[in-house]
ROSE-280459 format. One record per residue (C-alpha): residue in one letter; x, y, z. Coordinates in pm, 1 decimal. Example, Ala and Ser with C-alpha at 12.3 -4.5 7.8 and 13.67 -1.06 7.14 Angstrom:
BEGIN
r, xx, yy, zz
A, 1230.0, -450.0, 780.0
S, 1367.0, -106.0, 714.0
# end
This chain:
BEGIN
r, xx, yy, zz
X, -2933.9, 804.6, 537.5
X, -2559.1, 752.3, 587.1
X, -2444.3, 533.1, 873.3
X, -2281.8, 729.4, 1155.9
X, -1983.3, 531.1, 1276.2
X, -1917.7, 471.1, 1640.0
X, -1668.1, 238.8, 1804.7
X, -1916.9, -47.4, 1810.7
X, -2040.3, -51.0, 1453.5
X, -1693.2, 31.1, 1317.3
X, -1563.3, -283.3, 1490.1
X, -1849.7, -480.6, 1336.6
X, -1763.3, -343.7, 990.8
X, -1397.8, -440.2, 1036.3
X, -1500.3, -791.9, 1132.9
X, -1728.1, -814.8, 829.4
X, -1446.2, -686.7, 605.2
X, -1216.4, -958.8, 735.5
X, -1473.0, -1235.6, 696.6
X, -1631.9, -1140.8, 364.1
X, -1353.0, -963.7, 175.2
X, -1023.6, -1098.5, 307.9
X, -1063.5, -1457.0, 432.2
X, -1265.6, -1555.5, 125.8
X, -990.6, -1429.4, -107.6
X, -669.8, -1588.4, 18.6
X, -589.3, -1331.6, 288.3
X, -572.0, -1571.6, 581.1
X, -233.3, -1500.5, 741.9
X, -323.6, -1451.9, 1110.1
X, -88.6, -1155.3, 1156.6
X, -224.5, -969.4, 852.4
X, -585.6, -1047.7, 935.6
X, -519.9, -930.9, 1289.9
X, -358.4, -605.6, 1179.8
X, -629.8, -517.5, 929.8
X, -893.3, -613.9, 1183.1
X, -739.3, -376.8, 1437.0
X, -663.5, -63.9, 1230.1
X, -956.7, 178.5, 1214.7
X, -978.4, 229.6, 837.9
X, -1230.7, 512.7, 881.4
X, -958.3, 726.0, 1042.9
X, -766.5, 734.6, 713.5
X, -1038.3, 873.4, 483.7
X, -1212.0, 1213.3, 470.9
X, -1473.2, 1235.1, 750.0
X, -1758.8, 1255.8, 499.8
X, -1660.3, 910.6, 367.3
X, -1604.2, 737.4, 700.6
X, -1931.0, 543.4, 671.0
X, -1814.3, 374.4, 347.2
X, -1455.6, 311.2, 456.8
X, -1507.3, -66.8, 471.6
X, -1673.3, -112.5, 134.6
X, -1500.9, -333.3, -121.5
X, -1380.1, -44.9, -334.4
X, -1125.8, 236.2, -341.9
X, -1210.4, 549.8, -141.8
X, -1126.4, 894.8, -288.9
X, -883.7, 1091.8, -73.2
X, -836.5, 1407.0, -280.9
X, -533.1, 1514.2, -485.5
X, -643.7, 1261.3, -749.2
X, -557.9, 976.5, -511.9
X, -751.5, 698.3, -344.4
X, -722.5, 448.8, -62.1
X, -712.6, 103.1, -216.2
X, -991.0, -146.2, -149.1
X, -921.1, -367.2, 155.2
X, -857.5, -675.9, -56.7
X, -586.6, -497.9, -256.8
X, -408.3, -400.7, 63.7
X, -448.4, -750.4, 203.8
X, -312.0, -925.0, -105.3
X, -14.5, -686.8, -119.3
X, 67.1, -752.3, 245.7
X, 44.1, -1128.3, 195.4
X, 277.7, -1111.1, -105.5
X, 524.5, -889.4, 82.4
X, 584.0, -1156.5, 349.4
X, 679.0, -894.4, 607.3
X, 836.8, -1012.8, 929.6
X, 897.0, -818.8, 1254.4
X, 1204.2, -597.7, 1240.1
X, 1211.1, -563.4, 861.0
X, 1270.8, -221.5, 709.5
X, 980.2, -147.0, 473.5
X, 949.3, 143.3, 230.8
X, 587.4, 225.0, 146.6
X, 577.8, 432.3, -172.8
X, 267.4, 649.3, -204.8
X, 162.9, 608.6, 157.2
X, -117.2, 867.8, 122.0
X, -294.4, 896.7, 459.4
X, -105.9, 607.1, 614.3
X, -351.4, 315.4, 632.6
X, -114.7, 51.1, 496.3
X, 168.4, 204.7, 697.0
X, -33.1, 154.0, 1015.8
X, -98.5, -209.8, 921.7
X, 271.7, -264.3, 852.6
X, 363.2, -111.0, 1187.5
X, 134.3, -361.5, 1361.6
X, 314.1, -638.8, 1173.8
X, 630.6, -525.8, 1350.0
X, 801.2, -357.0, 1055.4
X, 1008.0, -41.1, 1072.7
X, 798.9, 162.9, 829.7
X, 923.4, 443.0, 604.9
X, 615.9, 610.5, 452.3
X, 696.0, 811.4, 138.8
X, 438.8, 1066.4, 22.6
X, 462.3, 1372.7, -200.7
X, 113.6, 1516.8, -135.6
X, 147.2, 1709.7, 190.8
X, -230.9, 1736.8, 233.8
X, -264.1, 1356.4, 238.4
X, 22.7, 1297.7, 479.3
X, -129.2, 1563.0, 707.1
X, -443.8, 1347.0, 737.0
X, -248.3, 1054.9, 882.2
X, -320.2, 976.0, 1247.1
X, -15.2, 1011.6, 1471.9
X, 194.0, 693.8, 1493.7
X, 544.2, 703.0, 1637.6
X, 629.4, 373.0, 1467.4
X, 609.3, 531.0, 1121.4
X, 883.7, 748.5, 968.6
X, 723.1, 990.5, 723.2
X, 926.5, 1109.3, 423.0
X, 822.7, 1391.0, 186.5
X, 940.9, 1368.9, -171.7
X, 883.1, 1240.6, -525.9
X, 742.2, 890.0, -516.6
X, 945.1, 754.0, -807.3
X, 1271.4, 853.5, -636.4
X, 1213.1, 640.1, -329.2
X, 1420.1, 721.9, -21.8
X, 1783.7, 665.0, -122.9
X, 1920.4, 846.8, 181.6
X, 1752.5, 603.9, 422.3
X, 1963.4, 304.3, 329.9
X, 1846.0, -25.9, 185.2
X, 1509.1, -185.6, 253.5
X, 1402.8, -545.7, 307.0
X, 1067.4, -476.4, 142.7
X, 929.0, -206.1, -86.3
X, 555.2, -177.3, -144.2
X, 436.6, 57.4, -417.7
X, 88.3, 153.7, -300.9
X, -83.3, 191.9, -638.3
X, -96.2, 108.3, -1007.8
X, 203.6, 218.6, -1214.2
X, 306.3, 201.7, -1579.1
X, 675.4, 131.6, -1515.9
X, 900.5, 63.5, -1217.8
X, 1189.9, 311.0, -1187.5
X, 1531.4, 142.9, -1151.1
X, 1593.6, 368.9, -850.5
X, 1343.3, 171.1, -644.2
X, 1497.9, -165.4, -724.7
X, 1836.6, -19.0, -631.9
X, 1704.2, 49.9, -280.3
X, 1624.7, -316.8, -208.8
X, 1865.5, -544.9, -27.6
X, 1976.1, -855.8, -213.4
X, 1695.3, -1104.1, -164.9
X, 1454.5, -820.0, -85.8
X, 1099.1, -826.4, -217.7
X, 905.9, -554.8, -403.7
X, 528.0, -548.2, -447.8
X, 346.6, -319.6, -692.0
X, 56.4, -311.6, -936.6
X, 136.4, -277.0, -1304.9
X, -90.2, -147.1, -1578.1
X, -115.7, -319.6, -1914.8
X, -370.6, -124.2, -2113.8
X, -700.4, -146.3, -1928.1
X, -580.7, -434.3, -1708.1
X, -409.8, -384.8, -1372.2
X, -219.2, -671.3, -1213.5
X, -62.6, -711.5, -872.6
X, 300.2, -810.6, -922.4
X, 594.8, -914.7, -708.4
X, 965.1, -961.8, -752.6
X, 1268.5, -1069.7, -551.4
X, 1604.1, -900.1, -608.4
X, 1845.8, -1169.8, -721.3
X, 2198.1, -1110.5, -845.8
X, 2134.2, -737.6, -835.9
X, 1833.7, -754.4, -1069.8
X, 1459.9, -741.5, -1012.0
X, 1187.3, -876.7, -1239.5
X, 820.5, -827.9, -1151.1
X, 584.6, -1118.7, -1208.1
X, 205.6, -1069.5, -1196.4
X, 2.8, -1285.2, -960.2
X, -351.1, -1139.8, -961.0
X, -569.1, -915.1, -1176.7
X, -719.7, -650.3, -952.8
X, -861.0, -298.7, -962.7
X, -588.1, -84.7, -803.0
X, -592.5, 293.0, -755.5
X, -345.2, 467.7, -990.5
X, -29.1, 629.7, -858.9
X, 110.4, 940.5, -1035.6
X, 469.6, 983.9, -1143.6
X, 539.4, 639.0, -1288.7
X, 482.3, 689.5, -1660.6
X, 656.1, 452.4, -1898.9
X, 956.9, 622.9, -2061.8
X, 894.6, 732.3, -2419.8
X, 1057.2, 512.7, -2680.6
X, 1361.0, 632.4, -2868.2
X, 1307.6, 791.3, -3209.6
X, 1544.2, 681.9, -3484.8
# end
């Protein structure tokens, strides 16, 4: 029989997530642990899946999308090195879980999502600016960002996203190499951005980031 969540056991599940999934896997930054321990993850998944919201796996959201496992979110947030007041673009924000965590970290969050049904599931949060549009295009009309987090596994990073980073800005994504998915990070230096992998991890795929076809001679 499925567990029915209430405020008490949801808090216990969040604490267990922090202790068994995050702290044991290099997610120990007090601000990040505090944010993920405070955000009610069950509010960002379909009601029928609320009881499994804290499991160490991705949760289906519909539209072919999924909420990443807690550890994936935690490792991305650690790599992003977000500080209060930073402008952060979250690409593929889905139902807004990571956006809510970023808001608690003090960031000014711009949540980009193209699936209206997913964005409609997001709990109200006046610290998050929602943007509707193609994920690969980013949000060029919103100015430059200190951080960009691509919330899923992609085949290739569009140059348009790197163009929207400030010099010295940091981008976090997950790149696919065959059957392997790796978390990767890069810092924009001299106007260029190169992603470097730092952890193999199972990350939910993000549509719209196919590798360009090679030229035919």
